C-alpha positions as CSV (number, residue, x, y, z in Angstrom):
1,Y,0.0,0.0,0.0
2,L,2.7,2.5,1.0
3,E,4.7,1.9,-2.2
4,K,1.8,1.5,-4.7
5,D,-0.9,3.9,-3.5
6,R,1.1,6.5,-1.5
7,R,4.2,6.2,-3.7
8,N,6.6,6.0,-0.8
9,K,10.2,4.8,-1.5
10,P,11.5,1.6,0.1
11,R,13.5,3.6,2.7
12,S,10.2,5.2,4.0
13,R,8.6,1.8,4.1
14,N,11.5,0.4,6.1
15,T,11.4,3.3,8.5
16,R,7.7,2.7,9.2
17,L,8.3,-1.0,9.5
18,S,10.9,-0.4,12.1
19,A,8.4,1.6,14.2
20,L,5.9,-1.2,13.9
21,R,8.5,-3.8,14.9
22,A,9.6,-1.8,17.9
23,F,6.0,-1.6,19.1
24,A,5.4,-5.3,18.5
25,A,8.5,-6.2,20.4
26,Y,7.3,-3.9,23.2
27,L,4.0,-5.6,23.4
28,L,5.6,-9.0,23.4
29,A,7.9,-8.0,26.3
30,F,4.8,-7.3,28.4
31,D,3.4,-10.8,27.8
32,A,0.7,-10.0,25.3
33,V,0.2,-13.8,24.9
34,D,-3.2,-13.6,23.2
35,Q,-1.7,-11.4,20.4
36,A,1.6,-13.3,20.1
37,P,0.9,-14.9,16.7
38,Q,0.0,-11.5,15.1
39,L,3.0,-9.9,16.7
40,Q,5.3,-12.6,15.5
41,T,3.9,-12.1,12.0
42,I,4.7,-8.4,12.2
43,L,8.3,-9.1,13.4
44,A,8.7,-11.6,10.5
45,I,8.1,-9.0,7.8
46,P,11.4,-8.6,5.9
47,R,12.9,-5.2,5.2
48,K,12.8,-4.2,1.6
49,R,16.2,-3.9,-0.1
50,W,17.0,-0.7,-2.1
51,E,19.8,0.4,-4.3
52,R,22.2,2.9,-2.8
53,P,23.2,5.5,-5.4
54,L,26.8,5.9,-6.2
55,V,28.4,9.0,-4.8
56,G,29.1,11.4,-7.6
57,F,32.4,13.2,-8.1
58,L,33.7,16.3,-9.8
59,S,36.0,16.4,-12.7
60,E,39.5,18.0,-12.3
61,A,38.3,21.1,-14.2
62,E,35.2,21.4,-12.0
63,I,37.3,21.1,-8.8
64,H,39.8,23.7,-9.9
65,A,36.9,26.0,-10.9
66,V,35.4,25.7,-7.3
67,L,38.8,26.1,-5.6
68,E,39.5,29.3,-7.7
69,A,36.1,30.8,-7.3
70,P,36.5,32.7,-4.0
71,S,38.2,36.1,-4.6
72,P,41.7,36.4,-3.0
73,A,41.1,40.2,-2.8
74,C,38.9,40.0,0.3
75,W,39.2,38.3,3.7
76,T,36.2,36.0,3.2
77,G,37.5,34.9,-0.2
78,R,40.9,34.0,1.2
79,R,39.3,32.1,4.1
80,N,37.0,30.2,1.7
81,R,39.9,29.3,-0.6
82,L,41.7,27.8,2.4
83,L,38.5,26.1,3.5
84,F,37.9,24.5,0.1
85,Q,41.5,23.6,-0.3
86,L,41.5,21.8,3.1
87,L,38.3,20.0,2.3
88,Y,39.7,18.8,-1.0
89,N,43.2,18.0,0.1
90,T,42.4,16.1,3.3
91,G,39.0,14.6,2.6
92,A,38.0,15.5,6.1
93,R,34.4,15.9,7.2
94,V,33.0,19.5,7.3
95,S,32.6,19.2,11.1
96,E,36.2,18.2,11.4
97,I,37.3,21.2,9.4
98,T,35.1,23.7,11.3
99,H,36.4,22.5,14.7
100,L,40.0,23.0,13.7
101,R,42.1,25.3,16.0
102,V,45.3,26.9,15.0
103,A,47.1,24.6,17.5
104,D,46.0,21.6,15.3
105,V,48.1,22.8,12.4
106,I,51.1,24.7,13.7
107,Q,53.1,21.6,14.9
108,D,55.5,19.9,12.4
109,Q,55.9,23.1,10.4
110,S,52.3,22.8,9.2
111,R,53.0,19.7,7.2
112,T,50.2,17.8,8.9
113,I,46.9,18.6,10.5
114,R,45.5,16.9,13.6
115,F,41.7,16.3,13.2
116,T,39.3,15.3,16.0
117,G,36.4,13.4,14.4
118,K,33.5,11.4,15.5
119,G,33.8,9.9,18.9
120,R,36.8,12.2,19.7
121,K,38.9,10.0,17.5
122,Q,42.1,11.8,16.4
123,R,43.9,11.4,13.2
124,I,46.8,13.2,11.6
125,L,46.8,13.9,7.8
126,P,49.5,15.3,5.6
127,I,48.8,18.3,3.4
128,S,50.2,19.4,0.1
129,K,52.7,22.3,-0.3
130,S,50.1,24.6,-1.9
131,T,47.7,24.0,1.0
132,R,50.6,24.5,3.5
133,R,51.4,27.9,1.9
134,L,47.8,29.0,2.0
135,L,47.6,27.9,5.6
136,Q,50.8,29.6,6.8
137,A,49.8,32.9,5.0
138,W,46.3,32.8,6.5
139,I,47.7,32.3,10.1
140,K,50.3,35.0,9.6
141,E,47.9,37.5,8.0
142,N,45.3,37.2,10.8
143,A,47.9,36.8,13.7
144,L,45.9,33.8,14.9
145,K,46.7,32.4,18.4
146,P,46.8,28.6,19.0
147,E,43.5,28.5,20.8
148,Q,41.6,30.4,18.1
149,P,39.5,28.7,15.4
150,L,41.4,28.3,12.2
151,L,38.5,29.3,10.0
152,P,36.4,31.9,11.9
153,N,33.2,33.6,10.7
154,R,33.0,37.3,10.7
155,F,32.4,37.4,14.4
156,G,35.5,35.4,15.2
157,H,33.6,32.2,16.1
158,A,34.2,28.9,14.3
159,L,32.2,28.5,11.0
160,S,29.1,26.4,11.2
161,R,28.2,23.6,8.9
162,S,25.4,25.7,7.4
163,G,27.9,28.6,6.9
164,V,30.2,26.2,5.0
165,A,27.3,25.0,2.9
166,H,26.3,28.6,2.1
167,Q,29.9,29.5,1.1
168,L,30.1,26.5,-1.1
169,R,26.8,27.4,-2.8
170,V,28.2,30.9,-3.5
171,A,31.5,29.5,-4.9
172,V,29.7,27.0,-7.1
173,T,27.4,29.7,-8.5
174,A,30.4,31.9,-9.2
175,A,32.4,29.0,-10.8
176,T,29.5,27.9,-13.0
177,S,30.1,30.8,-15.4
178,G,33.6,29.5,-16.2
179,C,32.6,25.8,-15.9
180,P,29.0,25.3,-17.1
181,S,29.0,21.6,-16.2
182,L,28.9,22.6,-12.5
183,G,25.3,23.9,-13.0
184,K,24.1,20.3,-13.5
185,R,25.7,19.0,-10.3
186,K,24.2,18.7,-6.8
């Protein structure tokens, strides 16, 4: 019914089935003996399999267009260039990048960055020479102290995930004029 009449996808169907299963298991836990056969039938309903789409990727020209989109003439543009370069060069999660402090990059002559990810797991990743130069210039230009966020917003606080998403949308819009194939990407 959900898929045919209501046109729900298999993921929505599975989510609702999980709720029904949890309720059926709850009832069974409280000795609903007279409804046990019906509850067992609910628990036996299999989850529907669904295809996971492949993660898309950008071509080299598209990546360079996005990396070059922010203007180096203004503070925000220089910050965004470093932000996008770090995201591209390290493959780190956005939350890992936004939580970076200057102290996480100034050890080892800025050749590596220490990330703290999910579950407070720490990992150290190397960065390229071009990213290192951008990073060192950024820290020097802004006279950042070790405890400060590496990529602050205009108020000096760490960028948020939504702030990064907004800056990326702006950069992609600007880069689309030079690389029209970006307009078709999500």
